[in-house]
C-alpha positions as semicolon CSV with decimal commas, in nm:
position;residue;x (nm);y (nm);z (nm)
1;M;-1,479;15,516;1,319
2;R;-1,854;15,467;1,357
3;P;-2,069;15,441;1,042
4;I;-2,277;15,724;0,905
5;R;-2,642;15,662;0,994
6;C;-2,798;15,942;0,796
7;I;-2,706;16,235;0,575
8;V;-2,582;16,535;0,770
9;D;-2,813;16,834;0,740
10;M;-2,613;17,148;0,679
11;V;-2,708;17,512;0,700
12;L;-2,637;17,715;0,390
13;L;-2,542;18,071;0,469
14;A;-2,561;18,282;0,154
15;I;-2,425;18,633;0,193
16;C;-2,580;18,870;-0,058
17;N;-2,613;19,249;-0,043
18;C;-2,507;19,245;0,323
19;C;-2,802;19,020;0,413
20;L;-2,765;18,677;0,571
21;V;-2,999;18,419;0,422
22;V;-3,034;18,088;0,605
23;A;-3,162;17,772;0,434
24;I;-3,118;17,397;0,457
25;A;-2,863;17,261;0,208
26;F;-2,618;16,977;0,155
27;A;-2,248;17,046;0,123
28;D;-1,970;16,854;-0,049
29;I;-1,819;16,797;0,295
30;R;-1,873;16,456;0,455
31;V;-1,839;16,392;0,828
32;A;-1,796;16,025;0,917
33;T;-1,993;16,043;1,240
34;L;-2,290;16,235;1,375
35;A;-2,195;16,210;1,742
36;V;-1,889;16,152;1,959
37;Y;-1,937;15,970;2,291
38;L;-1,666;16,015;2,555
39;S;-1,625;15,896;2,912
40;D;-1,375;15,875;3,198
41;T;-1,234;15,553;3,054
42;S;-1,247;15,675;2,693
43;P;-1,181;16,051;2,696
44;I;-1,057;16,076;2,337
45;G;-1,268;16,054;2,022
46;R;-1,216;16,120;1,654
47;L;-1,410;16,223;1,350
48;T;-1,308;16,228;0,985
49;I;-1,394;16,518;0,756
50;S;-1,374;16,456;0,381
51;N;-1,393;16,696;0,090
52;T;-1,592;16,541;-0,194
53;D;-1,598;16,865;-0,393
54;D;-1,375;16,945;-0,692
55;E;-1,257;17,264;-0,520
56;A;-1,050;17,314;-0,205
57;R;-1,232;17,399;0,118
58;E;-1,124;17,588;0,427
59;I;-1,249;17,423;0,748
60;D;-1,297;17,587;1,087
61;I;-1,420;17,401;1,397
62;T;-1,548;17,565;1,713
63;L;-1,712;17,422;2,026
64;R;-2,045;17,553;2,154
65;F;-2,283;17,448;2,427
66;A;-2,601;17,334;2,256
67;Y;-2,866;17,063;2,255
68;P;-3,195;16,982;2,074
69;A;-3,492;17,190;2,184
70;S;-3,837;17,266;2,046
71;D;-4,107;17,528;2,026
72;S;-4,468;17,484;2,136
73;F;-4,565;17,347;1,792
74;G;-4,316;17,060;1,805
75;N;-4,058;17,205;1,567
76;V;-3,712;17,088;1,676
77;S;-3,385;17,276;1,632
78;I;-3,046;17,292;1,800
79;R;-3,047;17,554;2,076
80;F;-2,714;17,735;2,112
81;L;-2,659;17,913;2,442
82;D;-2,433;18,217;2,432
83;I;-2,451;18,253;2,809
84;V;-2,372;17,928;2,990
85;R;-2,478;17,913;3,354
86;A;-2,280;17,733;3,621
87;T;-2,559;17,475;3,645
88;D;-2,559;17,396;3,271
89;P;-2,396;17,063;3,180
90;S;-2,145;17,219;2,941
91;A;-1,831;17,033;2,835
92;V;-1,702;17,319;2,621
93;E;-1,460;17,468;2,873
94;W;-1,257;17,149;2,919
95;T;-1,289;16,983;2,576
96;T;-1,026;17,033;2,306
97;V;-1,050;16,988;1,929
98;Y;-0,740;16,951;1,709
99;P;-0,688;17,067;1,444
100;K;-0,940;17,351;1,453
101;H;-0,842;17,509;1,123
102;F;-0,721;17,342;0,805
103;T;-0,767;17,329;0,429
104;L;-0,886;17,024;0,239
105;G;-0,803;16,983;-0,127
106;P;-1,040;16,798;-0,361
107;G;-1,076;16,438;-0,240
108;E;-0,870;16,495;0,075
109;Q;-0,971;16,407;0,430
110;Q;-0,860;16,503;0,780
111;V;-0,890;16,314;1,109
112;V;-0,988;16,550;1,392
113;S;-0,919;16,453;1,754
114;I;-1,153;16,546;2,037
115;W;-1,046;16,493;2,395
116;A;-1,191;16,588;2,730
117;Q;-1,003;16,689;3,044
118;P;-1,274;16,739;3,308
119;P;-1,181;16,925;3,626
120;T;-1,161;16,750;3,961
121;G;-1,474;16,753;4,172
122;L;-1,704;16,745;3,872
123;A;-2,052;16,610;3,949
124;E;-2,134;16,271;3,804
125;R;-2,357;16,313;3,500
126;E;-2,342;16,359;3,123
127;Y;-2,199;16,682;2,979
128;W;-2,269;16,822;2,633
129;A;-2,107;17,023;2,356
130;R;-2,143;17,067;1,980
131;A;-1,857;17,081;1,734
132;L;-1,956;17,339;1,473
133;I;-1,788;17,264;1,142
134;L;-1,779;17,558;0,902
135;S;-1,664;17,512;0,544
136;R;-1,577;17,783;0,291
137;T;-1,499;17,720;-0,074
138;M;-1,138;17,801;-0,168
139;R;-1,062;17,924;-0,519
140;S;-0,731;18,006;-0,682
141;S;-0,655;18,362;-0,783
142;G;-0,423;18,474;-1,061
143;T;-0,324;18,310;-1,386
144;D;0,048;18,272;-1,327
145;E;0,111;17,923;-1,191
146;N;0,393;18,052;-0,969
147;A;0,191;18,343;-0,834
148;R;-0,138;18,156;-0,788
149;T;-0,278;18,162;-0,432
150;M;-0,580;18,012;-0,261
151;S;-0,833;18,232;-0,086
152;P;-1,179;18,168;0,060
153;T;-1,476;18,288;-0,138
154;H;-1,734;18,522;0,016
155;G;-2,039;18,348;-0,125
156;I;-2,123;18,011;0,026
157;I;-2,060;17,884;0,376
158;Y;-2,170;17,541;0,497
159;R;-2,212;17,467;0,866
160;T;-2,312;17,159;1,063
161;G;-2,292;17,052;1,427
162;I;-2,164;16,724;1,568
163;A;-2,289;16,619;1,913
164;I;-2,029;16,554;2,184
165;N;-2,154;16,371;2,494
166;Y;-1,917;16,311;2,785
167;R;-2,028;16,061;3,053
168;H;-1,860;16,130;3,388
169;G;-1,898;15,867;3,655
170;S;-2,214;15,660;3,681
171;V;-2,491;15,795;3,457
172;E;-2,842;15,679;3,379
173;T;-3,132;15,800;3,169
174;Q;-3,507;15,770;3,134
175;A;-3,782;15,961;2,957
176;V;-4,141;16,019;3,057
177;I;-4,436;16,116;2,838
178;N;-4,606;16,418;2,991
179;T;-4,885;16,509;2,751
180;A;-5,012;16,423;2,404
181;A;-5,270;16,568;2,168
182;F;-5,408;16,421;1,845
183;T;-5,545;16,639;1,566
184;R;-5,701;16,520;1,241
185;M;-5,604;16,714;0,928
186;K;-5,791;16,556;0,635
187;D;-5,613;16,225;0,571
188;T;-5,346;16,285;0,835
189;L;-5,350;16,236;1,211
190;R;-5,098;16,460;1,385
191;C;-4,963;16,347;1,720
192;L;-4,804;16,623;1,929
193;F;-4,653;16,503;2,253
194;E;-4,413;16,626;2,516
195;A;-4,139;16,410;2,668
196;K;-3,909;16,497;2,956
197;R;-3,574;16,347;3,045
198;K;-3,516;16,194;3,386
199;G;-3,176;16,085;3,512
200;S;-2,831;16,232;3,453
201;A;-2,789;16,171;3,078
202;A;-2,972;16,249;2,755
203;F;-3,232;15,997;2,644
204;L;-3,130;15,868;2,300
205;G;-3,378;15,622;2,160
206;N;-3,691;15,572;1,953
207;V;-4,053;15,676;1,963
208;V;-4,310;15,422;1,844
209;I;-4,673;15,522;1,786
210;R;-4,931;15,249;1,736
211;L;-5,295;15,305;1,642
212;R;-5,525;15,017;1,745
213;D;-5,891;14,966;1,669
214;E;-6,149;14,857;1,928
215;R;-6,050;14,491;1,879
216;G;-5,687;14,573;1,961
217;V;-5,565;14,525;1,605
218;V;-5,278;14,755;1,510
219;K;-5,392;14,955;1,208
220;K;-5,101;15,197;1,188
221;I;-4,750;15,209;1,331
222;I;-4,462;15,452;1,291
223;E;-4,115;15,449;1,447
224;R;-3,869;15,738;1,458
225;Q;-3,550;15,822;1,644
226;I;-3,570;16,078;1,923
227;A;-3,322;16,259;2,149
228;V;-3,451;16,413;2,472
229;Y;-3,189;16,627;2,644
230;E;-3,417;16,831;2,868
231;S;-3,785;16,853;2,770
232;L;-3,899;16,818;2,411
233;R;-4,216;16,857;2,210
234;R;-4,234;16,660;1,887
235;Y;-4,505;16,610;1,631
236;Y;-4,547;16,311;1,403
237;D;-4,792;16,277;1,114
238;I;-4,969;15,948;1,054
239;S;-5,150;15,876;0,728
240;I;-5,508;15,765;0,796
241;E;-5,655;15,782;0,446
242;D;-5,735;15,409;0,462
243;I;-5,862;15,415;0,822
244;A;-6,237;15,389;0,886
245;P;-6,406;15,634;1,125
246;G;-6,434;15,511;1,480
247;R;-6,277;15,495;1,823
248;Y;-5,907;15,406;1,842
249;T;-5,638;15,370;2,105
250;A;-5,307;15,538;2,039
251;E;-5,003;15,404;2,221
252;I;-4,687;15,614;2,244
253;E;-4,377;15,416;2,338
254;L;-4,026;15,538;2,413
255;N;-3,742;15,284;2,404
256;T;-3,363;15,273;2,363
257;K;-3,345;14,989;2,108
258;R;-3,133;15,171;1,854
259;T;-2,921;14,962;1,619
260;G;-2,596;15,034;1,437
261;Y;-2,419;15,197;1,731
262;A;-2,109;15,083;1,915
263;E;-2,167;14,910;2,247
264;G;-2,209;15,166;2,522
265;D;-2,295;15,459;2,296
266;I;-2,666;15,433;2,372
267;I;-2,748;15,427;2,743
268;Q;-3,015;15,164;2,795
269;A;-3,336;15,235;2,985
270;P;-3,666;15,051;3,042
271;K;-3,924;15,133;2,779
272;V;-4,218;15,351;2,876
273;S;-4,556;15,384;2,709
274;K;-4,883;15,569;2,749
275;L;-5,230;15,516;2,600
276;F;-5,465;15,779;2,459
277;I;-5,816;15,755;2,315
278;V;-5,857;15,896;1,963
279;K;-6,185;15,943;1,776
280;L;-6,168;15,958;1,398
C-alpha cells in the first residue's frame, strides 16, 4: 500500500429542507492512497478505507469517468462526464471494484480491490477513471438491545474521488506551456498560465516558478504539484512584499521529479521551461 501524501479533500453534502448544500469538509474516513496506477503487467490494485469515527459508516463506491479541469480563471476541479464519447480514454466500462458496498464499524477498515480487464484491440495509451467513495453515518435505532438495528442517517454524506490510471501498452507523456500572464495585486504577484498535455498519458509532476532580478539572482521560488490530463489553467500567488520595484524574469518549469511514489507510478519526461518578462 502506497503512503498517504496529503489529506484527502472531501465534499460535504448537507441535505436540509430539500436543498443540497455543497462545501469542502474532512470526514472521519481515511483512504490509504490518493491514486491507483494499473497496467497490462499489473492490472490489479488495492486501496484501504478506514473508519476513524466513533460511529459506524455505510460505504458505497462507484466508478465515473473524470479528470482535473479548470475554468478560465485557473480554478481547478474534477470534471465528471455523464456522457462518455467513444474517443474519451475511459476505463470505467472494463474496470471492476470489489466490494462496492459495505459497512465499517468504529475503528474498522476494508481492503478494496480494483482490477482492469481491457478489451482486445484497445489503442495503446493511458485510460482514466475515478472511484467515488461515499460515506453515510450509521446510527442505531431502538433501545432494546435485541431489537436494535443500524440505519444510515439523512444528514451528512462525505464523498471523495480516487484517481485510477491504467497504462495500456507503451505510453509516454510531456507537457508544454502555452501562455502565461502575471498580475500584481498589492503584495502578491499572480501567475496564471496554461499547460497542455502531449503524449498518450497524463502529465503528473511539478511546476516551479522562479523570479530572477536583472543580475540573474533568484529572489523568489515556489514549487507545487500539478496534474495535466488534457489542457489546464492554473494560477499561483507569489508574495512580493519584500521585492523592490524593477524588471524581473519569471521562469516557469514543468518537471516529473516527484518523490514518495513507487517506481513506475510517475511517468518520466524531460523538463520544459519558459521565460517571461515581469515589471514590478
